[in-house]
C-alpha positions, 0 to 999 in steps of 0.5 A: 499500499502506497503512503498517505500523502499531507494534503498540501493547502492543510499544510499550509494553513495549519501548525500543530502545537507542541501539545497536540493542538492545531492552529490556524489563521482565523477567517475573512481576515485577508480583504474588504477590511476598509467597513471592519472596524480596527478592534476587529481586524487586530482580534484577526490577527490572532491566530486560533486553535482548530475547533473539536469538532473540525480537529479529526479532519484536519488531523488527517489532512496533514497525515495524523491518525 
């Protein structure tokens, strides 16, 4: 059986922390920024942890179990 390949899009967007949690960027943070408040834009710059519901899927794309 061939090896499973890591999903190229996922490996560019998510990182696994030392404790095994998955970290990514917030959505809607890259364009149409003029109408968004400065407070909202600042909060978008902080990385966020992937939700528990999405973690198994992202983990699988990154080559985990």
